[in-house]
N, C-alpha and C positions, 0 to 999 in steps of 0.2 A: 618052687614055691617056698623053699625054706633055706635059710642060711644056716648050714650045719655048724660053721665056726662059732656062731653065737646062739644057735638054737632059736632063731626068730621065725615063727610062722606067720606068713603074710595073709593067710586065709581069712582070719577074723577082720582084719582091716578091709580086705576086698569086699567080705560079705556085708559090712555096714554101708559101703558105698553102692553096692548092687541093690541092697534094699531100699535105699533112698531113690534110685532110679526107677525101681518097680512102683514104689508109692507115687512117683511123679506121673508115671504113665497111667496108673489106675485113676488118678484124680483127673487127668486130662480126658480120660475116656467118659467120665460122668459129668465134668464141669467145665469142659472147654467152652470158650466162646464160639458161637456159631460164625461161619464165613459171612453170612449176610445178617447184619444187625438192623433190626427194625427200629427206626428213629423213634417210633411211638414208645418204646421202652426206656428212653433216654431223657435227660434233662432238656434236650432241644425240642421236645415235644410240649414243654409247658406253655400255657397260655401267655405268661409273661415272665421276664427275667425276675428272678428272686423267689418264684413259687416253690422250688425244691431246695435252692441253695442261693446264698448271697451272690450278687452280680461280680464283685471283685474276686470272690473265691473261685467262681466258675472260669473268669478270665484267667487268672493266675494258674489254675490247674490245667487248662488246655494249652496255654502258652508254654508253661514248664514242660508239659508232656511232649510237646513238639520240639522244644529246645534239647531234650535229652533223647532224641531219636525215637520217640514213641514208646519208651520204657517207663513204667510207673507201677508203683505199689500203692494200693488204696486201702487204708486201714480204718477200722471203725468198730462200734459195738452193735450196730443194727445191719444184719445181712442184706436187707432189701435196699437200704440206702447205700451200702457199699457197692453192690452189684449195679445199681443204677448209674453210679459214677463210672464204674468199670466199663459198662455198655457205652457210656457216653464217649469216654476216651477212645474206645475201640472203633468208634465211627471215623477216626482219623488215621486208622491203619489200613493196610492192604488185606484182602482176604486171607492171604497166607500168614500174615502176622497175627491176625485174629485167632487163627487156629492154634497159635503159640501163645494164647492168652487164657487166663483162667478166672472163673467166678469164685467167689468165696463159698465155702461150705457152711451151712447153718449151725452145725455143731462145733465149728471153730477148729476142725482137726487139721486143716492145711497149714503147712509152714512155708516160709519163703523158699523159692526154688530159683536157682540161678538159670538165666537163659530165656525166661519167659518175658514177653513184652509188657502185658498188663496183668496184674494179679490182684485179687481181693483177698484181704486177710482180716480175720476177726481178733479183737482184743479179748484177753482172758477175763475171768469172772471179776477181777479186781479193777478192770479198766485199763490195764497196761499192756504194752507190746514190747517185746525184747527184739531189738533189731539185730538181725544175723549179720554181723559185720563182715565176716570172711566172705560169705556167699554174695553179699551185695557188691563187695569191692571186685569179686571175680566176675561179675556180669559183663557180657560183651560190650554193652553201652552204658553211659551214665544213667542214673535213675532218679525219677521224681518221687518223693514221699508225700502222700495226701492224707491228711486225717480228716475224716468227714464229720467227727465228733466236735471238734474244735476249730474247723475250717482253716486249717494251716497247710500250706504248700512249701516244701523244702526241695532243693535240687542239688544233685552232684556236680562237681565242675564239668566243663566241656571235655570233649572226647580225648584230646591230646594229654590233658592233665589227669583224667581218669586212667589212661593207660600207663602214664608215668608212675602214679601211686600204685597201680596194679603190679607194675614190675618191681618197684621197691618193696612191696609186701612179699611177693614171690621170692626174691633174693634172701630177705630176712627169714622167712619161713623155712626155706631150704637150709639156710645156716643153723637155725634152731633144730631142725629134724636131723641134720648131719651130726650135730653135737650130741643129740640124744642117742642116735644109733651107734655112736662110737663108745658108749659106756659098756662096761662089761656085762651087765645084767639088764639087757633092754627086753621089754615086753610090748606087745601091742598096745596095752593100756598107757604106758609111759610115753610112746610115741604120740598117741593122740592127745594126751595131756599137754605134751610139749607143743603140739600144734594149736591147741586151743588156748594155751597160755600166752601166745605172742599176739599182742594187740598194739600196733603203733599208735602213736598219738597223733591221729589225723582227724580233723573235723571234716568228715566227708560230705556232709549235707549243710547246704547254705540257704539263706533267704533268696527269693527270686529277685535278683537286683535290677534286672534289665526290663524296662517297659517295651512294649511293642504296639504297633498300630494294626498289624495284619489281623491278629485274633480279636482285638478290641473292635475293629470295624465289622468283622464277621459277626460277632455276638450282637452287637447293636443292630445290625440290619436284619439278621435272620429271625429275631423276635418280632420284627415289624410284619413278617408274613404270617397268614393264618396257620394255626396248627391243625393236625389231623389230616392234611392234604399232602400232596407230593411236592409242594413248593419248597419246603425247607430241605427235603432230600436233595432236590436238584440244585438248590443254592449251595449246600454243602459240596456237591460233586464239583461245582465250578470253582469253589474255594480250594479244594484239594488240587484241582488241576492247575490253578494259579500258582500254588506253592511248588508243584512239580516242575512247571515251566521256569520259575525263578531259579530252583536248584539246578536245572540243566543249563540254564543261561550263565549262572555262575561258574560252572564247571568248564564250560566253553570259554568264558572270559579268561579263567586262570591258565587254561591250556594255550590260548593265544598269547597271553603275557609272558609265558615261561617256555614257549616252544615245546609244548607238551612235556614239561617237567625238565627240560634240559637246563634251564636257568632258574635261580631262586626266584620266589615271588616277592616283589618289593613295592607293590602298587595298591595296597589295601585302601588307602585314602581314595584312590580314583575309583576302585571297585564299588565302594560304598556310595559314591556319588553317582556314578554312571548306571548303577543297577538299582538306584532309589532304596538303598539299605542303610541310610545314615542312622537310623534308630537301631540302637544296640540289640533290642529284642527281636526285631525283624531279621537282622543279620545272623543271629544265633539259630533262629528257626530254619532259615534257608540253608544255612551251613550244615545243620544237623541233618536235614533231608538230603543234601548233596553228599554228606558222609556215608549215608547208607547205599548211595549209588556208587561212590568211589572212596574205598575204605583208605584211611591214612590222610585224608584231605586236611584235617585240622593241623595235624603235625607238619604237614608241608607248608600250610600257609603261614603258621606262626613260628615255624622254623626252630632253629637251636641257637643258643642255649634255650632250655626250657623256661617258659614263663609261667608263674603261678597265676591263678585266676585274678588276683588283685593286681599283680604287675601287667597282666594283660589288659585289665580295664584301664590302668593308668596309661598304657601305651596307646590304646584306641582313642582315649580321651584327647590325646595330644595331636591327633590327625585333624 
């Protein structure tokens, strides 16, 4: 545990990491989302669209949440409002994914933790929230950022671009740490300062660019049903089943077109037409669900060289 050549003791560094893990486990014990979320505790139980939040905000929040593989952070000043959106988004997760989601704490003591699907976070007394850049970038999936105070929804780029940025950050971070550790008088504090000082110039959160019809139709139709009964829960189950079937169909389509990965995929235009996914938001939602079933799907479909989200959008518009 100690580098005798330089006298560097790694125990303080490990201690800080272990404490963070213990705090996460403790918070999940008291504030994890239950496996079975009651729709009565969510926005989907409102009498009408707009009772709890604006219709466009709800649509964007759910759509982006699905486009980023069910990973979202919900921030705000009111814990009840934050938790209501957290529970609403968790309706679109599996029971196991809900167990990896967390409600916000009324005293605002929770910090962002990498690896959770949905988590509620409170702003400080000044009404601000510091985005933990490194932790968000190291999340397994892209993340949606939802601010319930000002009704904004931002999202990270899709999976393949998220992984690309993640790898770039890792390489640069390791280079910075290697340089710091090669100095004659290295200390744990200097290593952690070098770690924290590296922040690449990446705009990781973007506006929700792509419209969809899947979530829009669901929201319009679910609020036509009477609240307080089981009708909306049943309708939600059918909607999630529809998304699952579309994602499985997409995977089978790509398997057939590529002989199960033996050939590159070159028929995105046909896929969008054949599977009725010509609307970009619909394609993103189904692709994200399929990514959770088959990791690496985005990278395989969009191939190499790497396309940025802007280049990818231009590419798709040309089909």
